[in-house]
C-alpha positions, 0 to 999 in steps of 0.5 A: 122565600127565594132561599126556601123555593131553591131548597124545596126544588133541591131536597123535595123536587119542587113540591108546592105543598111543601113550599106552602107549608115553609111559607107560613113560619115566614110569614109569622115570623116577618110580621113579628120582627118587622120594625114598629114604623113599617108594620103595614109593609109586612102585608104588602112583602109577604105575598111579593116573596111568595111569588119570588120563591114560587118561581123556582118551585112552579113547573116550567118548560122551555120558554118564557110563555112556558114558565110564565104559564107554569108560574100563574098555574101554581099561583092559582093552585097555591093560592090558598097558602098565599091567602093564608099566609098573608091573612096570618101576617095581617092579623099579627100586624094588626095585633101589634098595631093595636097594642102600640096605639094603646100603649101610646094613649096610655103614655099620653094620658095626664095623671088622674 
């Protein structure tokens, strides 16, 4: 997301909407490619990655306070993308976990 935030800043003039749209496929890919043992971490890592990339997209001023204010404002106005992507990753991870548990139960079930 940091690379996508930088790319968005260079190509699209730091458009938060473009950044949010790019965030959704990253959420899907993260949830689909994470290892089986780390399924829970996908839902935790996705919002952190969103914030890291948003640092490059958010409006910034001269000082630290201006940068923080721009970041918090961008988080508030782009929360829909953040929640949507996290929800999407959560649903995919949950489906993968349920399928994994069903396979484990079927494998351990004694033959009838």
